C-alpha positions, 0 to 999 in steps of 0.5 A: 500500500501507499499513503499520500498526505498533501499539505500547503494549500491556502488562499492567495491573491493573483500573482502570489505563490504557494508550495504544496507538499505530498508526503508519501509512505509505503512501497517505493516501487508503487510510487515511482511516478508522482503527480499533482492533479487538480479539480475545479468545481464542475470540471474534470480532474486534470494533470498538472505536473508529474515526476519520475522519481527514479530518473527525475524526468518532469512533466507539465501541462501547458497551462502551468509551464514556466509557473509551476515546478515539481520537485522531490526530496527523496530523503523525506519521501516528499514531492513538492509543487512550487506554484508561482504567478498564480492565476484565478484559474488555478483555483481548485482542489489539488491532489497528489497521486502515485503510480508504479510507472511513468511515461510522458504519454500516460502521466496526465491520465487519472486512470494511470494512478492507483493511489491518491491523497485527500486533496488540499484546496488552493484558492486564488483571488483576483 
């Protein structure tokens, strides 16, 4: 089993920054691929950023490129999402997810992930 616990959400004004954390535990082999998804009210859950924790490859959806950075601290079993230049459209519940495999084709698909955190709310006001 894998357990994921997110933290770091909150409310900021447009242009501000937040850093989300995802603390992971459980089988390492089942969380090679770590990703952040978000879901706004009335919208589908979408992949925001992903990281292959073995080789370090990172993936981003187009709308966050240049603003968000995903990173990892292997000693702490934690993945981070640094979010800068936040926009009102970034408002959503953000979820951490884990999978045993990673690819640039599948990282954005919710069905690729077996484990999910409980989510942390990010609200950006204009």
